[in-house]
C-alpha positions in Angstrom: 0.0 0.0 0.0 1.5 3.3 -1.1 1.2 6.2 1.3 -0.3 9.3 -0.2 1.0 12.7 0.6 -1.5 15.1 1.9 -1.3 18.8 1.0 -1.5 21.2 3.9 -3.7 24.3 3.3 -2.5 26.2 6.3 -1.2 25.3 9.7 -2.5 22.3 11.5 -4.6 22.2 14.6 -1.7 21.4 16.9 0.4 24.2 15.5 -2.5 26.6 16.1 -2.8 25.6 19.7 0.9 25.4 20.3 1.2 29.1 19.3 -1.5 30.0 21.8 0.2 28.1 24.6 3.5 29.7 23.7 1.8 33.2 24.0 0.0 32.4 27.2 1.5 29.4 29.1 -1.1 29.7 31.9 -3.7 28.3 29.6 -1.8 25.0 29.5 -2.5 24.4 33.1 -6.1 25.7 33.2 -8.6 23.0 33.9 -11.2 24.3 31.5 -10.7 24.6 27.7 -13.7 27.0 27.2 -11.4 30.0 26.6 -9.5 28.0 23.9 -12.6 26.7 22.3 -14.1 30.2 22.1 -10.9 31.5 20.6 -10.9 28.7 18.0 -14.5 29.5 17.0 -13.7 33.2 16.8 -10.7 32.5 14.5 -12.7 30.1 12.4 -15.9 31.9 11.5 -17.4 29.1 9.3 -18.1 26.9 12.3 -20.9 27.2 14.9 -19.4 24.6 17.2 -15.9 23.2 17.7 -15.4 19.9 15.8 -14.7 16.7 17.8 -11.3 16.3 16.1 -10.2 19.8 17.3 -11.3 19.1 20.9 -9.4 15.8 20.8 -6.4 17.4 19.3 -6.4 20.1 22.0 -6.7 17.6 24.8 -3.9 15.4 23.4 -1.7 18.4 22.9 -2.2 19.8 26.4 -1.4 16.3 27.8 1.7 16.0 25.7 3.0 19.5 26.6 2.3 19.0 30.3 4.2 15.7 30.2 7.1 17.3 28.3 7.2 20.1 30.9 7.3 17.6 33.7 10.2 15.8 32.1 12.0 19.1 31.5 11.5 20.1 35.1 9.2 23.1 34.5 7.1 23.8 37.5 3.4 24.4 36.9 3.4 27.4 39.1 6.0 29.2 36.9 3.7 28.8 33.9 0.7 29.9 36.0 2.4 33.1 37.2 0.0 35.0 35.0 -2.8 33.8 37.2 -1.1 35.5 40.2 -3.3 35.7 43.3 -5.9 33.3 42.0 -3.3 30.5 41.9 -2.0 31.4 45.4 -5.5 31.3 46.9 -6.2 27.9 45.4 -2.9 26.4 46.2 -2.4 27.5 49.8 -5.8 29.0 50.7 -6.2 27.1 54.0 -2.6 27.7 55.0 -2.8 31.4 54.2 -6.1 31.7 56.1 -4.5 30.1 59.2 -1.5 32.4 58.8 -3.7 35.5 58.6 -5.6 34.4 61.8 -2.3 33.9 63.6 -1.0 37.3 62.6 -4.3 38.8 63.8 -3.9 37.1 67.2 -0.3 38.4 67.5 -1.5 41.9 66.5 -4.3 41.8 69.1 -1.8 40.6 71.7 0.8 43.3 70.9 -1.8 46.0 71.1 -3.0 44.8 74.5 0.5 44.4 75.9 2.1 47.8 75.1 0.7 49.7 72.2 3.1 52.7 72.3 6.2 50.6 73.0 5.4 48.0 70.3 4.3 50.4 67.6 7.0 49.3 65.2 6.2 45.6 65.7 2.5 46.4 65.3 3.1 48.1 62.0 5.2 45.1 60.8 2.3 42.8 61.8 -0.2 45.0 59.9 2.0 44.9 56.8 2.4 41.1 57.1 -1.3 40.6 57.4 -2.0 42.9 54.4 0.5 40.9 52.3 -1.2 37.6 53.2 -4.6 39.1 52.4 -3.3 40.2 49.0 -2.0 36.7 48.3 -5.4 35.3 49.2 -7.0 37.7 46.6 -9.5 39.1 49.1 
């Protein structure tokens, strides 16, 4: 059986999505593909819904690229840096909440012990609590 050569009329599906992942690496680690599907539909106006082959190709490509990144030692959080606070809140939400509560207790204790004498420590505790709250995205 002879293999027939197929002519390409443009870039393939994988190349299309690879370029998107190159531009925005955070999309590679997002759980939902809705943003990618919507972009594909916008870029391909002749379609009303994303074909199954495109969805399958997208899923396979994400899996492949994630696996390659794991082998290369790329940490998912470095690719997700664009997500910023949202990732920190998901990743360490409980730990950050506990840290905020502990800082609040220390702040309360410092104010009750000696407010004027511990004014510098109180200010540092306020700054620390505000930083934790920013990380939580509140």
